[in-house]
Residue frames relative to the residue before (quaternion, step in Angstrom):
aa qw qx qy qz dx dy dz
X 1.0000 0.0000 0.0000 0.0000 0.00 0.00 0.00
X 0.6460 0.5365 -0.3145 0.4427 3.56 0.93 -0.89
X 0.6636 0.5009 -0.3026 0.4660 3.58 0.94 -0.93
X 0.6376 0.5337 -0.3317 0.4456 3.59 1.03 -0.81
X 0.6329 0.5248 -0.3237 0.4683 3.59 1.05 -0.81
X 0.6632 0.5026 -0.3057 0.4627 3.57 0.89 -0.93
X 0.6514 0.5212 -0.3133 0.4538 3.55 1.00 -0.84
X 0.6569 0.5107 -0.3076 0.4616 3.61 0.95 -0.84
X 0.6440 0.5239 -0.3110 0.4626 3.55 1.00 -0.85
X 0.6500 0.5269 -0.3040 0.4554 3.55 1.00 -0.92
X 0.6513 0.5130 -0.3063 0.4678 3.58 1.00 -0.86
X 0.6435 0.5280 -0.3176 0.4541 3.60 0.99 -0.84
X 0.6476 0.5156 -0.3141 0.4649 3.57 1.00 -0.87
X 0.6461 0.5204 -0.3158 0.4604 3.56 0.99 -0.87
X 0.6489 0.5269 -0.3143 0.4500 3.60 0.97 -0.86
X 0.6612 0.5009 -0.3025 0.4694 3.56 0.94 -0.92
X 0.6482 0.5240 -0.3115 0.4564 3.56 0.98 -0.90
X 0.6579 0.5181 -0.3019 0.4557 3.56 0.99 -0.90
X 0.6792 0.4888 -0.2925 0.4629 3.56 0.90 -0.95
X 0.6400 0.5322 -0.3219 0.4511 3.56 1.02 -0.81
X 0.6711 0.5043 -0.2975 0.4548 3.57 0.98 -0.85
X 0.6806 0.4787 -0.2834 0.4768 3.62 1.15 -0.56
X 0.6067 0.5911 -0.3596 0.3914 3.61 1.12 -0.53
X 0.1339 -0.7728 0.6170 0.0646 3.55 -0.90 0.96
X 0.4734 -0.6851 0.4704 0.2919 3.59 -0.71 1.04
X 0.3956 -0.7204 0.5269 0.2166 3.56 -1.02 0.86
X 0.1635 -0.7707 0.6091 0.0907 3.56 -1.02 0.86
X 0.1685 0.7666 -0.6039 0.1387 3.56 -0.87 0.94
X 0.6925 -0.4902 0.3380 0.4074 3.56 -1.32 0.01
X 0.1158 -0.8059 0.5793 0.0391 3.56 -0.85 1.00
X 0.4642 0.6387 -0.4681 0.3969 3.57 1.22 0.49
X 0.3897 -0.7674 0.4590 0.2202 3.58 -0.44 1.19
X 0.6167 0.5455 -0.3519 0.4453 3.61 1.19 -0.31
X 0.5931 0.6219 -0.3516 0.3713 3.58 1.22 -0.42
X 0.5679 -0.5898 0.4587 0.3453 3.54 -1.26 0.50
X 0.7587 0.3401 -0.1782 0.5262 3.59 1.11 -0.69
X 0.1761 0.7992 -0.5431 0.1878 3.58 1.08 0.75
X 0.0371 -0.8065 0.5889 -0.0367 3.58 -0.80 1.06
X 0.2402 -0.8169 0.5114 0.1157 3.55 -0.13 1.30
X 0.6511 0.5456 -0.3157 0.4229 3.60 1.18 -0.42
X 0.5094 0.6815 -0.4177 0.3189 3.58 1.21 -0.21
X 0.5249 -0.6373 0.4704 0.3116 3.56 -1.25 0.47
X 0.8180 0.0666 0.0242 0.5708 3.55 0.86 -1.01
X 0.5093 -0.6255 0.4936 0.3253 3.53 -1.21 0.56
X 0.3871 -0.7189 0.5303 0.2280 3.56 -0.92 0.92
X 0.4374 -0.6605 0.5383 0.2875 3.52 -1.35 0.16
X 0.8652 -0.0516 0.0013 0.4988 3.57 -0.72 1.13
X 0.4938 0.6548 -0.4541 0.3481 3.61 0.95 0.73
X 0.5277 0.6555 -0.4097 0.3521 3.60 1.23 -0.21
X 0.1105 -0.7551 0.6415 0.0776 3.55 -1.09 0.76
X 0.2659 -0.8047 0.5211 0.1011 3.55 -0.97 0.88
X 0.6525 -0.5445 0.3515 0.3927 3.58 -1.16 0.53
X 0.4248 -0.6972 0.5190 0.2532 3.56 -1.14 0.65
X 0.3217 -0.6594 0.6364 0.2382 3.48 -1.31 0.52
X 0.0581 -0.8091 0.5842 -0.0279 3.57 -0.63 1.18
X 0.1467 -0.7720 0.6138 0.0760 3.56 -0.86 1.00
X 0.1442 -0.7868 0.5975 0.0561 3.56 -0.90 0.98
X 0.1544 -0.8088 0.5662 0.0381 3.56 -0.45 1.29
X 0.0895 -0.7872 0.6100 0.0111 3.56 -0.73 1.12
X 0.1621 -0.8002 0.5739 0.0633 3.58 -0.35 1.28
X 0.0818 0.8186 -0.5589 0.1043 3.57 -0.66 1.07
X 0.2331 -0.7216 0.6303 0.1666 3.53 -1.34 0.36
X 0.8236 -0.1500 0.0404 0.5455 3.55 -0.42 1.28
X 0.7698 -0.3902 0.1744 0.4740 3.55 0.97 0.96
X 0.6517 0.4832 -0.3188 0.4901 3.60 1.26 -0.13
X 0.4927 -0.6791 0.4600 0.2905 3.58 -0.80 1.03
X 0.1974 -0.7896 0.5771 0.0679 3.55 -0.96 0.98
X 0.0758 -0.7539 0.6498 0.0604 3.54 -1.12 0.78
X 0.6872 -0.4819 0.3388 0.4252 3.56 -1.26 0.36
X 0.7964 0.2973 -0.2335 0.4721 3.55 -0.95 0.95
X 0.4912 0.6598 -0.4404 0.3598 3.59 1.23 -0.02
X 0.4163 -0.6754 0.5381 0.2845 3.62 -1.01 0.73
X 0.0887 -0.7910 0.6054 0.0065 3.55 -0.98 0.93
X 0.2566 -0.7636 0.5712 0.1572 3.58 -1.19 0.43
X 0.3338 -0.7545 0.5288 0.1993 3.58 -0.67 1.09
X 0.6964 -0.5036 0.3149 0.4027 3.58 -1.26 0.21
X 0.6421 0.4922 -0.3278 0.4879 3.59 1.30 -0.08
X 0.6016 -0.6133 0.3294 0.3918 3.56 1.30 0.22
X 0.5126 0.6451 -0.4217 0.3784 3.59 1.26 0.15
X 0.2942 -0.7407 0.5787 0.1729 3.57 -0.95 0.91
X 0.0647 0.7832 -0.6139 0.0746 3.57 -0.88 0.98
X 0.3495 -0.7281 0.5519 0.2077 3.55 -1.28 0.24
X 0.2364 -0.7425 0.6120 0.1351 3.54 -0.88 1.01
X 0.2176 -0.8212 0.5172 0.1038 3.55 -0.09 1.32
X 0.7958 -0.1142 0.0769 0.5897 3.57 1.09 -0.64
X 0.0075 0.7333 -0.6793 -0.0274 3.50 -1.30 0.57
X 0.0847 0.7885 -0.6030 0.0866 3.56 -0.78 1.01
X 0.0543 0.7945 -0.6013 0.0654 3.54 -1.08 0.71
X 0.4085 -0.6892 0.5426 0.2523 3.53 -1.31 0.35
X 0.0862 -0.7437 0.6546 0.1052 3.53 -1.24 0.54
X 0.0415 0.7757 -0.6269 0.0599 3.56 -1.19 0.65
X 0.7677 0.3610 -0.2560 0.4634 3.59 -1.33 -0.08
X 0.1946 0.8071 -0.5294 0.1746 3.58 0.88 0.98
X 0.0208 0.7924 -0.6048 0.0760 3.57 -0.76 1.13
X 0.1550 -0.7533 0.6270 0.1241 3.58 -0.99 0.81
X 0.2101 -0.7671 0.5980 0.0994 3.55 -1.08 0.80
X 0.2636 -0.7982 0.5268 0.1262 3.55 -0.80 1.04
X 0.7688 -0.3970 0.2635 0.4265 3.54 -1.36 -0.04
X 0.6944 0.4194 -0.2745 0.5163 3.60 1.25 -0.30
X 0.5184 -0.6634 0.3811 0.3820 3.57 1.35 0.31
X 0.3801 0.6982 -0.5105 0.3277 3.58 1.16 0.53
X 0.2824 -0.7453 0.5815 0.1632 3.55 -1.07 0.80
X 0.0355 -0.8039 0.5934 -0.0191 3.58 -0.85 1.00
X 0.1258 -0.7745 0.6174 0.0552 3.54 -1.02 0.91
X 0.6330 -0.5340 0.3830 0.4092 3.56 -1.22 0.26
X 0.5911 -0.6142 0.4111 0.3231 3.56 -1.28 0.46
X 0.6071 0.6202 -0.3468 0.3557 3.57 1.09 -0.73
X 0.0210 -0.7828 0.6219 -0.0005 3.57 -0.98 0.89
X 0.1182 -0.7788 0.6113 0.0764 3.55 -1.29 0.35
X 0.3267 -0.7230 0.5739 0.2029 3.55 -1.07 0.77
X 0.0977 -0.8000 0.5915 0.0233 3.58 -0.79 1.05
X 0.3515 -0.7027 0.5779 0.2205 3.55 -1.09 0.76
X 0.0643 -0.7878 0.6125 -0.0063 3.53 -0.68 1.17
X 0.6429 -0.5139 0.3815 0.4208 3.56 -1.20 0.31
X 0.6814 0.4738 -0.2775 0.4840 3.58 1.17 -0.59
X 0.7023 -0.3910 0.2661 0.5321 3.60 1.30 -0.14
X 0.6397 -0.5334 0.3857 0.3969 3.57 -1.28 0.18
X 0.0079 0.7793 -0.6262 0.0197 3.56 -1.19 0.67
X 0.3511 -0.7229 0.5607 0.1994 3.55 -1.21 0.63
X 0.0663 -0.7954 0.6024 -0.0040 3.55 -0.90 1.02
X 0.5321 -0.5513 0.5129 0.3870 3.55 -1.27 0.37
X 0.3177 -0.7886 0.5013 0.1607 3.58 -0.68 1.10
X 0.2993 0.7501 -0.5294 0.2597 3.55 0.46 1.27
X 0.3150 0.7587 -0.5067 0.2614 3.57 1.20 0.49
X 0.0527 0.7954 -0.6011 0.0571 3.57 -0.91 0.94
X 0.2691 -0.7200 0.6187 0.1624 3.52 -1.17 0.77
X 0.1358 -0.8105 0.5692 0.0244 3.58 -0.59 1.19
X 0.0410 0.7921 -0.6079 0.0379 3.57 -1.01 0.81
X 0.6732 -0.5038 0.3651 0.3997 3.54 -1.33 0.15
X 0.6554 0.5608 -0.3047 0.4038 3.59 1.18 -0.48
X 0.7650 0.2771 -0.1689 0.5563 3.61 1.22 -0.15
X 0.3101 -0.7751 0.5285 0.1540 3.55 -1.07 0.75
X 0.8132 0.2789 -0.1098 0.4989 3.57 0.74 -1.10
X 0.0423 -0.8021 0.5951 -0.0278 3.56 -0.94 0.98
X 0.2755 -0.7423 0.5894 0.1601 3.56 -0.85 1.01
X 0.2803 -0.7931 0.5229 0.1379 3.56 -0.50 1.22
X 0.6616 -0.4556 0.3216 0.5012 3.60 0.98 -0.85
X 0.6779 -0.4897 0.3616 0.4122 3.55 -1.34 0.05
X 0.0291 -0.8021 0.5956 -0.0332 3.54 -0.99 0.92
X 0.1952 -0.7829 0.5837 0.0910 3.59 -1.00 0.88
X 0.3314 0.7009 -0.5958 0.2094 3.56 -0.78 1.06
X 0.1935 -0.7683 0.5937 0.1407 3.56 -1.15 0.56
X 0.5755 0.5743 -0.3687 0.4506 3.56 1.29 0.29
X 0.5249 -0.6085 0.4820 0.3492 3.57 -1.09 0.65
X 0.4088 -0.7228 0.5122 0.2196 3.54 -1.06 0.82
X 0.2183 -0.7904 0.5631 0.1024 3.54 -1.00 0.90
X 0.8077 -0.0295 0.0255 0.5883 3.59 1.13 -0.50
X 0.2225 -0.7456 0.6116 0.1430 3.53 -1.34 0.30
X 0.1118 -0.7757 0.6188 0.0541 3.54 -1.12 0.74
X 0.1188 0.7798 -0.6098 0.0769 3.58 -1.00 0.80
X 0.4088 -0.6960 0.5402 0.2380 3.53 -1.32 0.30
X 0.2779 -0.6890 0.6376 0.2035 3.54 -1.08 0.78
X 0.6921 0.3867 -0.3157 0.5213 3.55 -0.41 1.27
X 0.3670 -0.7127 0.5638 0.1988 3.54 -1.37 0.25
X 0.3579 -0.7759 0.4848 0.1866 3.58 -0.72 1.07
X 0.6652 0.5067 -0.3572 0.4163 3.68 0.70 -0.87
X 0.0717 -0.7917 0.6062 0.0229 3.56 -1.00 0.84
X 0.7972 0.2822 -0.2243 0.4843 3.55 -1.32 0.26
X 0.2063 0.7909 -0.5398 0.2015 3.57 0.94 0.95
X 0.2547 -0.7463 0.5958 0.1518 3.56 -0.95 0.89
X 0.1456 -0.8164 0.5565 0.0512 3.57 -0.32 1.25
X 0.0324 0.7575 -0.6516 -0.0236 3.54 -1.19 0.62
X 0.7566 -0.4212 0.2472 0.4348 3.57 -1.28 0.12
X 0.5891 0.5832 -0.3731 0.4168 3.62 1.14 -0.47
X 0.6561 0.5167 -0.3045 0.4581 3.60 1.25 -0.32
X 0.3541 0.7908 -0.4603 0.1930 3.61 1.25 0.02
X 0.6951 0.4608 -0.2870 0.4713 3.61 1.08 -0.57
X 0.5483 0.6227 -0.3786 0.4102 3.58 1.31 -0.14
X 0.5646 -0.6630 0.3714 0.3220 3.57 -0.78 1.06
X 0.6815 0.5006 -0.3087 0.4355 3.62 0.96 -0.73
X 0.5408 0.6483 -0.3959 0.3612 3.58 1.17 -0.55
X 0.6382 0.5667 -0.3223 0.4096 3.56 0.98 -0.86
X 0.7719 0.3616 -0.1714 0.4941 3.59 1.12 -0.66
X 0.3621 0.7671 -0.4688 0.2463 3.59 1.26 0.27
X 0.7263 0.4040 -0.2426 0.5004 3.59 1.20 -0.45
X 0.7343 0.4114 -0.2350 0.4862 3.60 1.22 -0.13
X 0.8156 0.2123 -0.0941 0.5301 3.60 0.88 -0.88
X 0.5789 0.5546 -0.3655 0.4730 3.59 1.29 0.30
X 0.0657 0.8139 -0.5631 0.1272 3.56 -0.34 1.32
X 0.8426 0.0122 -0.0462 0.5365 3.57 -0.89 0.97
X 0.6671 -0.5516 0.2662 0.4241 3.56 1.04 1.00
X 0.6690 0.3936 -0.3163 0.5455 3.55 1.21 0.57
X 0.4426 -0.6653 0.5258 0.2915 3.55 -1.17 0.58
X 0.4086 -0.6606 0.5605 0.2874 3.55 -1.05 0.78
X 0.5359 -0.6754 0.4095 0.2983 3.56 -1.01 0.82
X 0.8025 -0.0632 0.0758 0.5885 3.60 1.03 -0.77
X 0.0823 -0.7841 0.6135 0.0443 3.54 -1.26 0.43
X 0.0626 -0.7941 0.6042 0.0212 3.57 -1.03 0.81
X 0.1653 -0.7426 0.6394 0.1115 3.54 -1.26 0.58
X 0.0307 -0.8361 0.5429 -0.0726 3.56 -0.55 1.23
X 0.2182 -0.6920 0.6669 0.1695 3.53 -1.15 0.74
X 0.3226 -0.8031 0.4710 0.1707 3.56 -0.23 1.31
X 0.7955 0.1666 -0.0432 0.5811 3.56 1.02 -0.87
X 0.3761 -0.7697 0.4709 0.2105 3.59 -0.54 1.13
X 0.5614 0.5842 -0.4049 0.4238 3.61 1.26 0.00
X 0.7502 0.2268 -0.1946 0.5898 3.60 1.27 -0.06
X 0.4405 -0.6990 0.5015 0.2567 3.58 -1.29 0.02
X 0.3453 0.7516 -0.4967 0.2631 3.58 1.19 0.44
X 0.2648 -0.7770 0.5568 0.1270 3.56 -0.80 1.07
X 0.1472 -0.7438 0.6447 0.0967 3.52 -1.12 0.78
X 0.1753 -0.7833 0.5904 0.0849 3.56 -0.73 1.08
X 0.0356 -0.7788 0.6259 -0.0210 3.55 -0.77 1.11
X 0.0138 -0.8269 0.5602 -0.0476 3.57 -0.63 1.13
X 0.5087 -0.6113 0.5147 0.3202 3.51 -1.20 0.62
X 0.6095 -0.5828 0.3995 0.3595 3.54 -1.25 0.37
X 0.5769 -0.5840 0.4318 0.3736 3.61 -1.08 0.62
X 0.8331 0.2003 -0.1643 0.4887 3.56 -0.93 0.95
X 0.4618 0.6878 -0.4463 0.3384 3.59 1.27 0.00
X 0.1047 -0.8077 0.5801 0.0127 3.60 -0.85 1.00
X 0.0374 -0.7746 0.6313 0.0121 3.57 -1.01 0.89
X 0.2544 -0.7828 0.5507 0.1388 3.58 -0.63 1.10
X 0.1275 -0.7831 0.6080 0.0268 3.54 -0.91 1.05
X 0.0088 0.7742 -0.6329 -0.0028 3.59 -0.96 0.85
X 0.0602 -0.8181 0.5711 -0.0320 3.55 -0.74 1.14
X 0.4059 -0.6685 0.5616 0.2700 3.55 -1.08 0.72
X 0.1145 0.7784 -0.6030 0.1318 3.56 -0.69 1.15
X 0.1579 -0.7901 0.5879 0.0725 3.58 -0.54 1.15
X 0.0736 0.8144 -0.5603 0.1318 3.54 -0.27 1.33
X 0.3207 -0.7350 0.5656 0.1925 3.58 -0.77 1.02
X 0.2301 -0.7852 0.5665 0.0980 3.54 -0.94 0.98
X 0.1149 -0.7499 0.6487 0.0594 3.54 -0.95 0.99
X 0.4703 -0.7053 0.4484 0.2834 3.56 -0.57 1.18
X 0.8058 0.2640 -0.2216 0.4815 3.54 -0.91 1.00
X 0.6900 0.4489 -0.2800 0.4939 3.60 1.26 -0.17
X 0.6158 -0.5647 0.4097 0.3662 3.56 -1.17 0.66
X 0.2972 -0.7320 0.5891 0.1701 3.55 -1.16 0.71
X 0.0871 -0.8104 0.5794 -0.0016 3.58 -0.56 1.19
X 0.0534 -0.8039 0.5922 -0.0104 3.57 -0.71 1.12
X 0.2525 -0.7774 0.5568 0.1479 3.63 -0.59 1.10
X 0.0758 -0.7839 0.6160 0.0187 3.57 -1.02 0.85
X 0.2404 -0.7631 0.5858 0.1292 3.57 -0.74 1.07
X 0.1369 -0.7655 0.6258 0.0604 3.55 -0.93 0.99
X 0.1630 -0.8296 0.5320 0.0457 3.54 -0.22 1.33
X 0.2392 -0.8213 0.5041 0.1186 3.55 -0.04 1.31
X 0.5730 0.5752 -0.3891 0.4353 3.59 1.14 -0.46
X 0.6490 0.4874 -0.3166 0.4908 3.58 1.16 -0.58
X 0.5849 0.5686 -0.3698 0.4448 3.59 1.14 -0.57
X 0.7539 0.3349 -0.1820 0.5351 3.57 1.08 -0.77
X 0.2760 0.7858 -0.5104 0.2143 3.59 1.19 0.42
X 0.8357 0.1681 -0.1470 0.5016 3.57 -0.84 1.01
X 0.5872 0.5894 -0.3584 0.4234 3.58 1.30 0.13
X 0.2038 -0.7102 0.6610 0.1312 3.53 -0.97 0.97
X 0.3052 -0.8168 0.4566 0.1765 3.54 0.04 1.33
X 0.6732 0.5302 -0.3047 0.4156 3.58 0.98 -0.80
X 0.8271 0.2735 -0.1134 0.4778 3.60 0.84 -0.92
X 0.5415 0.6335 -0.4127 0.3676 3.63 1.18 -0.36
X 0.4849 -0.6652 0.4829 0.2985 3.58 -0.96 0.85
X 0.6564 -0.5113 0.3707 0.4126 3.57 -1.23 0.42
X 0.6607 0.5195 -0.3117 0.4433 3.58 0.92 -0.90
X 0.6827 0.4692 -0.2908 0.4789 3.58 0.95 -0.87
X 0.6106 0.5451 -0.3442 0.4600 3.57 1.08 -0.73
X 0.6459 0.5086 -0.3117 0.4765 3.58 0.96 -0.86
X 0.6625 0.5214 -0.3073 0.4414 3.57 0.89 -0.92
X 0.7015 0.4695 -0.2771 0.4590 3.58 0.85 -0.96
X 0.6505 0.5047 -0.3219 0.4674 3.60 0.96 -0.82
X 0.6279 0.5356 -0.3281 0.4597 3.59 1.02 -0.80
X 0.6815 0.4839 -0.2816 0.4712 3.57 0.94 -0.90
X 0.6964 0.4939 -0.2680 0.4463 3.59 1.11 -0.67
X 0.4897 0.7073 -0.4313 0.2719 3.60 1.14 -0.47
X 0.6745 0.5279 -0.3162 0.4078 3.60 0.83 -0.91
X 0.7174 0.4135 -0.2494 0.5021 3.62 1.16 -0.51
X 0.5024 0.6881 -0.4037 0.3333 3.60 1.29 -0.07
X 0.7261 0.4294 -0.2267 0.4867 3.57 1.07 -0.80
X 0.0360 -0.8041 0.5928 -0.0267 3.56 -0.91 0.98
């Protein structure tokens, strides 16, 4: 009996030793702010954590009705016109929490400028009537959001583009919305009179920046994407505009003045 006990004990020790020698510690993300946080892991990994995205959802509407490109609209003077396209850039996106802390996304990009290289927060986005949801980038916060601030327009100027920038959102528009080494903030194409098909293009000035701040109460769940809805009231963009008879210069002036009140 004694020998049998010793033999069983010896076998158990060998089994434990064998299993221990085969076990490889698991490495995963141990940052509680991350989307892939794994509390069961043995060791913290290196550069494997991914973080929640900040997503902005732009809803373009006219007096509460969703608008898409080519929809006929009626100004406050009773004129019917068609907004064939509206596009604009946003950048400098900042969320403010209940403690008034300002948080920006983690993503950065190095740009070659005529004055030399510089690093910017990579939150540049091109917004149009054809898309609603935009992923701005990864953001870390555990506080509920009370407001959001962003800029309509692009600040960097004199950007030197090359083929390595092809995946960068601004690269696609370097030949269309880049004028005098600056990006125009917004551009619209309008058919003033539905009895003809003549297009009027009205564009913001190159390098023009408009800061927008909106009250947005958003609950934050750690590790989950943060989605912020933004209403773009196009009727307010055309407030006071007689689309049929207003000159191009006056139309540009009024739309420029109205931009800050367009976002809600």
